[in-house]
C-alpha positions in Angstrom: -20.8 -1.9 -16.7 -20.0 -2.3 -13.2 -22.9 -4.5 -11.7 -21.9 -8.1 -12.7 -21.7 -10.3 -10.0 -18.7 -12.1 -8.8 -18.0 -15.0 -6.4 -17.6 -13.4 -3.0 -14.1 -14.9 -2.9 -13.3 -12.6 -6.0 -14.4 -9.3 -4.6 -11.4 -8.0 -3.7 -10.1 -8.1 -7.1 -13.3 -6.1 -8.8 -11.2 -3.2 -9.6 -9.1 -5.2 -11.7 -12.0 -6.8 -13.3 -14.0 -3.6 -13.9 -10.8 -2.4 -15.9 -11.4 -5.7 -18.2 -14.8 -5.6 -19.1 -15.6 -5.5 -22.8 -18.8 -5.7 -24.6 -19.5 -8.6 -27.0 -22.8 -10.4 -28.6 -24.0 -13.5 -27.0 -25.6 -15.9 -29.4 -28.4 -18.4 -28.8 -29.0 -21.0 -31.5 -32.6 -22.2 -32.3 -33.4 -25.4 -34.0 -35.3 -25.0 -37.2 -35.6 -26.0 -40.7 -37.3 -22.5 -42.0 -34.5 -20.4 -42.6 -33.9 -17.9 -46.0 -30.4 -17.6 -47.8 -29.9 -14.0 -45.9 -30.4 -15.4 -42.4 -27.9 -15.9 -39.4 -27.6 -19.7 -38.8 -24.7 -22.4 -37.9 -24.9 -25.2 -40.2 -27.7 -25.3 -43.2 -27.0 -23.5 -46.5 -25.4 -20.3 -46.9 -26.0 -17.2 -49.2 -24.3 -17.5 -51.9 -24.7 -15.7 -55.4 -24.6 -17.3 -58.5 -21.5 -16.1 -60.1 -19.3 -17.5 -56.8 -17.6 -20.3 -56.7 -18.6 -22.6 -53.7 -15.5 -23.0 -51.2 -13.5 -26.1 -51.6 -10.2 -27.3 -50.6 -7.0 -27.3 -52.7 -7.9 -31.4 -53.1 -11.5 -29.7 -54.5 -13.8 -31.3 -51.6 -16.6 -29.1 -50.5 -16.4 -27.4 -47.3 -19.7 -27.0 -45.6 -21.0 -23.9 -43.6 -20.4 -23.7 -40.1 -21.7 -20.0 -39.3 -23.4 -17.3 -41.2 -23.6 -13.9 -39.6 -25.6 -10.8 -41.1 -24.7 -8.4 -39.4 -27.9 -6.6 -39.7 -29.8 -8.7 -37.4 -26.8 -8.0 -34.8 -26.9 -5.3 -32.0 -24.0 -2.9 -32.8 -20.5 -4.3 -31.6 -17.5 -1.4 -32.0 -15.0 -2.5 -34.6 -17.4 -4.8 -36.2 -19.4 -4.4 -39.3 -22.7 -3.2 -39.1 -24.2 -4.8 -42.6 -23.1 -7.7 -44.6 -23.0 -11.1 -44.2 -20.1 -12.6 -42.5 -19.5 -16.6 -43.4 -17.2 -19.5 -42.1 -17.1 -22.5 -43.7 -14.8 -25.9 -42.2 -14.0 -29.1 -44.0 -14.1 -32.8 -42.2 -12.0 -33.2 -39.5 -12.8 -29.8 -38.7 -10.3 -28.3 -41.0 -8.0 -26.7 -38.9 -4.3 -26.7 -39.4 -2.6 -25.9 -35.9 0.6 -25.6 -37.6 -0.6 -22.8 -39.6 -4.0 -21.4 -38.2 -4.3 -18.9 -40.4 -4.2 -21.0 -43.5 -7.4 -21.0 -45.4 -7.2 -24.4 -47.0 -9.3 -26.5 -44.6 -11.4 -23.7 -43.7 -12.9 -20.3 -45.3 -14.1 -17.1 -44.4 -16.0 -15.1 -46.9 -17.6 -11.6 -46.4 -20.0 -10.1 -48.4 -20.7 -6.4 -47.8 -23.8 -6.0 -50.0 -26.8 -8.3 -50.5 -28.7 -9.5 -53.1 -32.3 -10.4 -52.2 -33.6 -11.5 -55.5 -33.1 -15.2 -55.2 -32.8 -15.7 -59.1 -29.4 -14.4 -58.5 -28.4 -17.1 -55.6 -27.1 -20.4 -55.5 -30.6 -22.2 -53.9 -30.0 -25.8 -55.1 -27.2 -27.5 -53.1 -28.1 -30.9 -54.1 -24.4 -31.1 -55.4 -22.9 -31.1 -51.5 -22.6 -34.1 -49.4 -24.9 -34.3 -46.7 -23.9 -32.7 -43.8 -25.2 -34.9 -41.3 -23.3 -38.1 -42.8 -19.9 -36.5 -42.9 -17.2 -37.6 -40.5 -15.7 -35.8 -37.9 -18.1 -32.6 -37.9 -19.0 -30.5 -34.8 -22.5 -31.1 -35.6 -24.2 -34.2 -34.5 -27.6 -36.2 -34.5 -29.9 -37.7 -32.3 -30.5 -41.5 -33.3 -34.4 -41.0 -32.1 -34.9 -37.9 -34.4 -33.1 -38.6 -38.1 -32.3 -35.3 -39.3 -33.2 -33.9 -42.8 -31.2 -31.9 -44.9 -32.6 -28.4 -44.3 -31.9 -28.8 -40.4 -29.9 -26.0 -38.8 -29.5 -23.6 -36.3 -31.3 -20.3 -36.2 -29.6 -17.4 -34.5 -30.7 -14.6 -31.9 -28.4 -12.1 -30.7 -27.9 -10.1 -27.2 -25.7 -7.4 -26.3 -23.8 -8.2 -22.8 -20.7 -7.3 -21.0 -17.7 -9.3 -19.7 -14.6 -9.2 -17.9 -11.6 -11.2 -18.8 -11.8 -15.0 -18.9 -8.7 -16.7 -16.8 -7.9 -18.4 -20.2 -7.2 -15.4 -22.4 -3.5 -14.8 -22.8 -3.8 -11.5 -21.1 -5.5 -12.6 -17.9 -2.3 -12.8 -15.8 -0.7 -9.7 -16.9 -3.8 -7.5 -16.3 -5.1 -9.4 -13.2 -1.7 -10.1 -11.3 -0.6 -13.9 -9.7 -2.5 -13.4 -6.2 -6.2 -14.3 -8.1 -4.5 -17.8 -9.0 -4.2 -18.4 -4.8 -7.6 -18.1 -4.6 -8.6 -20.5 -7.5 -6.0 -23.2 -6.3 -7.7 -23.0 -2.5 -11.1 -23.9 -4.3 -12.0 -25.3 -7.7 -15.8 -24.3 -7.1 -14.8 -20.4 -7.1 -13.2 -21.2 -10.9 -16.0 -23.2 -12.0 -18.2 -20.5 -11.2 -16.6 -17.7 -12.8 -16.2 -19.8 -16.0 -19.8 -20.7 -16.0 -20.9 -17.1 -15.7 -18.6 -15.5 -17.9 -16.9 -18.0 -20.5 -19.2 -20.6 -21.7 -21.5 -20.2 -24.9 -21.7 -18.9 -28.3 -20.3 -15.2 -29.1 -18.8 -12.6 -31.2 -16.2 -10.3 -30.0 -15.3 -10.3 -25.9 -13.2 -12.7 -24.4 -12.8 -16.2 -25.6 -12.6 -19.5 -23.8 -10.6 -22.4 -24.3 -10.1 -26.1 -22.6 -6.5 -26.1 -23.3 -4.7 -22.9 -24.0 -4.7 -19.8 -26.0 -3.2 -20.2 -29.4 -2.2 -16.6 -29.3 0.1 -17.1 -26.6 2.6 -18.8 -29.3 2.5 -15.6 -31.7 5.2 -13.3 -31.6 4.7 -10.7 -29.3 5.8 -7.8 -31.4 2.9 -8.8 -33.8 -0.2 -6.6 -33.6 -2.9 -8.9 -31.3 -5.6 -10.8 -32.6 -8.7 -10.1 -31.1 -12.0 -12.6 -30.8 -13.9 -12.6 -33.9 -16.4 -15.7 -33.3 -16.5 -18.4 -30.8 -18.8 -21.4 -31.2 -19.3 -23.8 -28.2 -20.5 -27.2 -27.7 -23.9 -26.8 -27.1 -26.2 -29.7 -26.0 -29.6 -27.5 -26.2 -31.1 -29.6 -28.6 -29.5 -32.8 -28.1 -32.7 -35.0 -28.4 -32.3 -33.6 -32.1 -29.1 -32.2 -33.4 -26.3 -30.6 -31.2 -23.5 -29.3 -31.5 -19.9 -30.7 -29.9 -16.3 -30.1 -30.8 -14.6 -33.5 -30.0 -14.9 -34.0 -26.1 -17.0 -31.2 -25.2 -14.4 -28.4 -26.5 -14.7 -25.1 -28.0 -13.8 -23.2 -31.8 -12.6 -19.9 -31.8 -11.7 -17.3 -34.8 -9.6 -14.4 -34.1 -8.8 -11.3 -36.2 -6.5 -8.2 -36.2 -8.5 -5.2 -35.7 -6.8 -3.4 -38.2 -8.1 -6.3 -40.4 -11.4 -6.1 -39.0 -11.7 -2.3 -39.5 -10.8 -3.0 -43.1 -13.2 -5.8 -43.5 -10.1 -8.0 -44.3 -10.7 -11.9 -43.4 -8.0 -13.6 -45.3 -5.7 -13.8 -42.4 -8.1 -15.2 -39.6 -7.1 -17.5 -36.9 -8.5 -20.5 -36.4 -8.6 -22.9 -33.5 -10.4 -25.7 -31.9 -9.5 -27.5 -28.9 -11.3 -30.2 -26.6 -10.8 -32.2 -23.2 
């Protein structure tokens, strides 16, 4: 994939950008109330067998569904599952422990490799949960002019795309060199144009974006690197109804080691969010 557009000021770095290109799956959201238990979604209620305990914090507080990805709905992405449902839950206050970002106490990642399509075997009554839209410090927000209902959520559609490295990625300087920063510093609009084209939005895989810094910079260099699993951006496309906003227009990322992803082991996922 070498036909992507670059700002003219960055054309002299094209060969370096081309060497970093990775596939990713772009995620688009669609506000709805009509989703089934197996469907990919942000917010809403999860696919959950009756013999499975709903995820909670150690204090016994219920987490809520942030995202559910049914990989049979997703274009094939090398190294990622081809089937099953992957779920991300977080708690009030976004559930992130910045001192120990792999500790799944305030968040949880669950994977169901085989699905049961008999609703009689699934939890379908979630009246025991606090209403999502009345929780404090959640990335899901509502418009005063359009009160939400319990079933409001975002259905998802997926598109396979390709992207060069993002400037916030911790490997950017190593792969692109220092000279490119002279161009960015000469004209902020060049950086803005590049970021708008390649960084914003929700995605599976590829390169991440941040409003602050890449948390992987703080990990031991000898450790196996983490790759992007899921990114959920602030999203005001349905701001007249419900919308997604992490703090002050922030972004959230989940990372995983490639070996763990190959083994479908989601017990040590690294979770981070930041904002302006």
